[in-house]
VMD Tcl script that draws the C-alpha trace (Angstrom):
set ca {
  {-42.67 39.41 59.87}
  {-43.89 39.02 63.53}
  {-46.26 41.99 63.08}
  {-47.73 40.31 59.98}
  {-48.51 37.26 62.23}
  {-49.60 38.97 65.14}
  {-51.98 41.11 62.88}
  {-53.23 38.00 61.29}
  {-53.98 36.34 64.60}
  {-55.55 39.40 66.04}
  {-57.88 39.63 62.82}
  {-58.82 36.00 63.22}
  {-59.62 36.24 66.62}
  {-61.86 39.36 66.01}
  {-63.50 37.61 63.17}
  {-64.35 34.47 65.34}
  {-65.52 36.72 68.24}
  {-68.01 38.56 65.70}
  {-69.18 35.30 64.08}
  {-69.66 33.31 67.31}
  {-73.25 34.01 67.29}
  {-73.74 33.44 63.48}
  {-74.84 29.81 63.04}
  {-74.05 29.88 59.31}
  {-70.34 30.80 59.57}
  {-67.88 27.97 59.49}
  {-65.89 28.60 62.94}
  {-64.21 25.26 62.62}
  {-62.25 26.57 59.49}
  {-61.57 29.81 61.14}
  {-60.16 28.09 64.01}
  {-57.92 26.04 61.84}
  {-56.72 29.22 60.27}
  {-56.18 30.61 63.81}
  {-54.28 27.68 64.81}
  {-51.75 27.91 61.88}
  {-51.43 31.48 62.20}
  {-50.29 31.09 65.84}
  {-47.85 28.20 65.08}
  {-46.35 30.38 62.26}
  {-46.17 33.36 64.46}
  {-44.49 31.17 67.34}
  {-41.96 29.66 64.68}
  {-40.97 33.13 63.29}
  {-37.72 34.59 63.59}
  {-39.13 36.82 66.31}
  {-41.79 34.87 68.23}
  {-44.62 36.51 70.26}
  {-43.64 37.57 73.84}
  {-45.50 35.63 76.95}
  {-47.56 39.13 77.24}
  {-48.85 38.67 73.57}
  {-49.76 34.89 73.92}
  {-51.48 35.70 77.23}
  {-53.61 38.37 75.49}
  {-54.45 35.79 72.74}
  {-55.51 33.30 75.39}
  {-57.74 35.79 77.21}
  {-59.34 36.52 73.89}
  {-60.04 33.16 73.17}
  {-61.38 32.51 76.62}
  {-63.72 35.35 76.22}
  {-64.80 33.91 72.98}
  {-65.14 30.43 74.22}
  {-67.29 31.95 77.13}
  {-69.66 33.74 74.75}
  {-70.09 30.32 72.81}
  {-70.67 28.41 75.68}
  {-73.32 30.89 76.94}
  {-75.03 30.72 73.42}
  {-74.82 26.95 73.57}
  {-76.44 26.87 76.84}
  {-79.17 29.39 75.88}
  {-79.93 27.46 72.84}
  {-80.30 24.23 74.67}
  {-82.69 25.65 77.30}
  {-84.78 27.19 74.48}
  {-84.92 23.97 72.84}
  {-85.83 22.18 76.24}
  {-88.68 24.64 76.79}
  {-89.98 24.01 73.43}
  {-89.91 20.20 73.75}
  {-91.56 20.48 77.25}
  {-94.36 22.76 75.63}
  {-94.83 20.26 72.90}
  {-95.02 17.34 75.32}
  {-97.77 19.36 77.39}
  {-99.70 20.24 74.04}
  {-99.61 16.45 73.33}
  {-100.73 15.31 76.81}
  {-103.68 18.01 76.72}
  {-104.91 16.72 73.24}
  {-104.65 13.20 74.23}
  {-106.58 13.93 77.39}
  {-109.39 15.64 75.49}
  {-109.61 13.06 73.02}
  {-109.88 10.51 75.82}
  {-112.73 12.75 77.44}
  {-114.79 12.48 74.38}
}
mol new
graphics top color blue
foreach p $ca { graphics top sphere $p radius 0.5 }
foreach p [lrange $ca 0 end-1] q [lrange $ca 1 end] { graphics top cylinder $p $q radius 0.2 }
display resetview
């Protein structure tokens, strides 16, 4: 039974890692499933070892780092776009006021 939970946890981690860049994927639902699988694994007759839990934690940290990087890149891109729009608006206003 432990192998089943371990396999399920690692499958969900892999799925989340693959889909972290996909804005159409419901990562919240996958995170809930992962949370439930980890709890079930820990409460099973043969819970995971500390080493197995550290492995899960390392993979989660890796996914979180990727997600944070993507979030930062998206924010910077939006900020550049916003600054560009402000510059264009200022230019247009300046041109209209000159005529």
